[in-house]
N, C-alpha and C positions, 0 to 999 in steps of 0.2 A: 430643330437635332443639327449636328453639322459633322459630316465629314470630309476628314484631309488625308491624301493620300501620296504617297511618294513610291514610284519603281523606278527600281533599282536595276541591270543586270546582272547576274552573277556565274561567271565560269567555274567554280571552285564546289565544294561541299558545303551546303547553306545551316548553320546553327545560331543561335542567339548569342551574343557576348556571355559567357558567365557559366550558359547552361550545361552543365551534365549528368541530371537527372533523367533518367531511361524514360521516355515519350511512352505517355497511356493511348488506348485505345479512342479513336472520337466519338466519343459520348452519340444515342443515336437520335436526342433533340438537335444536335448541329446536323445540316442538312450542307453535305459538301459533294455537289453533283457534278459530272464534269461527261463531257460529250468530245467524240472526237467529231470536225468537222471536216469535210473534204470538199473543198472549194471547185469549180469551175476549172479556176486558174490562182496558181501561186501554193504553195506548201501548204499539206494538213495542219490545222490548229487543234489541240488539244483544248480546249475549252470550261473554265469552271466556274461554279456559282454557289456562294457560299452565303448561309443563312442561318447567323445566329443569335440566339437569344439573349438578352439583352442581362437576364439571369447568369449566365454565365462567364459576362466581364465584370472587371475590376473597376470599380469608379471609385476616384481622388477627387477632391476638394481642388479649382483649379480657381485660375484668378478671378473667373466670373463663372457660377455652377460648378459640376461636376462634370470629369471628364475617366472616359476611358482607353486607354492602350494597348491594340495588338497588331503584332506583329505576324507574318506570312510567308513564309518560305517555301518554295515548291520548288523541288530539282528531279530531273531527268534523267538516267542515264542507257544509251545505249549498250547492247552483251555485245555487238559482234564486233565493236571494234571504241567504245568507250570514251565515244562522244557523250556531251553532256548540255541539257539545255536547261537556264534556270532561274530564277523572278525571285525579288523580295521583296513587299509590301507592306509600309509601317502606315498606320491607321490611328487615328483620334473616333473616337463618339463623346459626342455632347451634350448635355441635359442643360438643363434649365438650374432642379433642383433633384435632392437623390434621390426623392419619392418619384420623379419622372424617371428614374431608372430602372424602379422596380414593378411598373406598370406592365400587368400581365399582358403577352400578344405581341411586343416589342420587336422584333429583329433590326441587325446587321445587318445588310446583303453588299456584296461586294464579289463582282467579276472578273476574270483574268483570264489569261492565255497563254500557251506556249506554242513556237509554231517546232515543229518535229518534221524529220527526215522520213523516211521509209523504213520499215528496220523493227524488231521484238526489241521494245523499251518499258524500264522499271521505273516506275517512277511514285517521288512521295512527298508529302505537301505535311507541314509542321506549323501548330498555330501556337504562338506565344502570347500568355497574357500577360501584363504591368503583376508584377508582386507574385506571379505562379514560377517557383525554375522547374516544371514536371511543364512538354507542351501533350500538345493532343497528336497524335499523327495518323495519316490515311494513306495504307502504299497497296498498289497492285499493277498490274503487269498487262502492256498494250499491247497492240501488233498496229501498226501503221501499214497501209497498203504502199505499193509504189502503183503510185499513178499513171498506168503507161497505158499510151491506147488501145482500146481492144477488149482491155480486162472488165471483170466484174466486181461489184462488192456490195455490201449485205449491212445496212446502217440498221440501228436501233437495238433492242423493241424498246418504241413506246407505251406508253397506258394511254388510253382514252380519255380526256378531259372529262371532272364533271363528279358531282359526291359519291361516294365511296368506291373510286377508282383510281388511288392513287396515285403517287407520283413520279414520273421517272428519274432516274438512275442511268448511269451512262451506257450510252449508245458503244455499238462494240464491241471489245470483249472490255472486259468492268470484271472487278471483286466485290463491291457493293451488295447489297440488296435492291431488290424491289419488295415494297411493301404494301398490305392492304387492308384498312384505310386509312386514309389520314386523320380521320374522322374517328377517333380511335372510341367517343363512348357511342355513338349510335349504330359504329359495328359487332360493339362488345353484347350488343342487345340483338343481333343475331338479324339486325334488318336487311331486308336483300340489298343487292345492289350491283349493278352490270359493273363486268367488265371484263377488257377487249383492250388484245397486247396487239402491237403495230409494228410490221418493218419499211424501211425503206432500201428498195432494190435501184440500186446503179450500176446501168450499162456503159462505160465507156467507150464504146467503141460506134462502127458505121451503120451496122448494117442490126437488123433483128435479130432475134433469140430464143429459143424456143426453151424451156426448160421447167423446172416443180420448185415447190416450195414446202418443205417438210417442217409441220410445229410438234413437238413431243414434249411431256410434262408427268413425271416421274417423283415419289414420296421419296422420302429418304431410305425407306428400305427397298425402292429399286422397283418401287411396282407402278407399271404403266396407266396414269390414271385417265389421259385424253391422249389423242393424238389424231392428228388431221393431215391433206398434202392438198396442194391446191396446183394443177398446171398454170405455167404462165407462157404470156407472150411479153418479149422483152424487148419493146422498141429503144432506138437509141433516147437518153434521157434517165429521169427518175420517174419513177414508178414509188405507189406509195399501199402496202397491202394492211388489213385488218381483219383478226380473230376475236369473233368472243368465246370466253373460258367460260369453263362449268362450274359458276362460282359454288352452287348448290351441290357439286359432289365433293370438294374441299374442304375436307379437315382440318385442325389447328396442324401445323407445322412448319417444316420446310422441304420446300417443294426444289427442284430440277427442274429449268423452264430449255429447252434448245431449239433453236431455228438452223435450218440446214435448207443451202442455194444450192440446186445441181442442174447446169447449161452444159451437155456437151460432155465435154474433160475436167473444166472448171466446178471448183466446189465450195462454197462459201457456209462460215458455221458462224454462230452466236450462241455463247453457253451465260446463263444465270441464272441466281436462286430467287425465289420467291416465297415471301417470310407471310404464312395464314394465319389472321389473330382467329378469333371467335366470331365464327361465322355461324349459320347457319345452324350448321349441324353439331353447332358446340351445345343448342337446346334441346339433340334428338339424338340421333343416336349414339353420340360422345358425351352424353350429358355427364358419364363418373369419370371421363377424361377431365370435364372443366372442374368437377367436385374437388378432384386430387389438386386442382392448382390455390386453391386455398387452404390446402393443408397449412398451411406454415401462419394462415389468416384467423382464420374463423374458430372461433369454440365449439366445442365438439355439440353443444343444442341446434348452433349456428347448423354445423354442419348434416345433422339429423334431418332440421327442418326442409332444407334448402334439398337433401334427397331424397324428402317424405312426399316434394311438390309432386302435383302431378302433371305429362304433357301440357299440355293446355295453360298449365300458371311457374312455369318455370322459368320465365322470361322476368313475369311480375316479382315474383321471388329474387330472381337476379338482381334488379333493381333495385327491391327495395333494401337486399344486404348493402348495397353500394350507396342508400343513402341516407344509413347509419355513419354513417364513413365519413358522407359530405359535410361540408361548413355548412350553417342552416342557411349563408344568406348566399350560398350561390347552389340551388341544388339541383340547375339544371346543368351547371359546368361542373362535373363530379372530378376536381384533380385529384383524392385517391383510385380512382377506379381510372383514368388517362396514364398516372403514374405505374399502377398495376400492368397494366395494356404493354407500357411500353417497359417493363422488364420482363415480360415471356418473354418481347421480341428482341430483348441484348440479350439474353438467357440463350432462345435458342441461336442466336446471332455466333456468343461466341462459345460458349459448352457444349454443345453439339458433337458427340463421338460417333461414331458409327451406324446405326439403328433407330439411339436413342435422343427423343428432342433436348436439348441444353438445357430446357426448364428443369427435368427432373433429373438432374446433375445438383451433386451435393451444396455447389455451389451456385445455380442455379437456384435453388433453394432457401437460398441466405439471401441470396439477391430480391427473392418476392417477401420477402417476411422483412428484411430490413432496408432495400434499397443498393445503392451503390455505397462504398468501404469510400470512407476520407483520405482514407491511404493505402498503398498494395506494395508490401514487397515481397520478391522471390531469391529463394536460398536454393543452391547447391547443394548436396549435402554428398559429393565425393565417396566419400569414405563409405556410403552404404547403396552407392548409382542410385542417389533418389533427388528430384525437386520438393523445395516447401515454398508455399506460398502463404503468408502473411497477410488478413483482411483488419484494418483498422477502422472503430467505427467507436470514434471520440467523445462523444456525448455521451453514448452507454456503456463505456469505459471497460470496451469488450476488445479482444482481437481472433478470430478464427484462423487456425492454423491448417493446410489444405497438404494433403499428401503424391504426389505422382510416384509412383513404387516404380511403376514397369518404363517410363519417359513414352508413352504416349501421350501423355495431355489429358490424361483421367483423373483431375484431380478428386481424391475423396478426404472428407472431413474428418481428421486427426483429433484435434481438441478446440477446447473454447476456454481462453484463457481470459483474465482480468489486466486491464491494459495498467 
């Protein structure tokens, strides 16, 4: 494999030539991590790492072998004065034959960075594939601190490395979720996994400070499920702090995690979301909720058998359900279960509203049953003050029509039509 890249600095809005289609949200199997690096000297840098499965690329026959072309456009705009920073990357991925482009587990990886001054920024990244007019988009707000002498900063959070501990997404302020765990199949079986979160405290002053660090974890319903506080003696320089989180107490769903650093009159906060899949509680106190996930997939007999399983046999019954859907040649690597876990996480990320998790919404239920649609269209019915969303499943010849009657983003299934 050979990677070719060209870096071009652009002062204005970035777009691929001729691309007028509305961007779509970044799929969950594409990892775009970003972190704000605060160096001891020089400007802060917003650093990106992109990991994209080969299955998402469009390979074409080249002069030798096959090639997939990719364009990455990144732009940041400061809200106070509209100052912009931007870059454009053109990449190629080359393989010897088409079979090599379809091998499971292969990923394209790319690192890039933007230098940003202090202030509040809006950052947007667009990813274009050859042959696809609709790009993927990632957007988030970012606060870059003023690196003045004597200031105090908080970076993180970061997950401890190791099996079942998940993967870091952006330090400082961010919009992406944190997920536990990357090992979806073992995590879906409820295996115990240690979960630790850490952050870095930076004392830019010349004298020591005293303060305290507060950590809280809330459910979507606003229930406080974990709280911890720790006094700190902050010598000049960097200090790393870490907590264990009570994984056994966390049920499936989305949580809000907040870190707050207080030192005299200085106060710094970090906020983010933690996306928990099927943890140990899924086979205990949340067993009925786990069974509800299978409503779009399981037959009546299968649901009845699972519901009747005694607590000691629930994990085995769960495994057997998914083994029947696994390819015979890959029982250990169950793509059906992996895809199902991804769909739960995707639904919770995109379709959650109020106190309800996204997988329980109408769009979430369709996503669990059929996966991502081939095409999505949104129309606004100005006469009736409503929005319509069409999901096209071309192979099945079906179109799902969802309606948002109140403009709150809660789309209800209106009808299913033949494509």
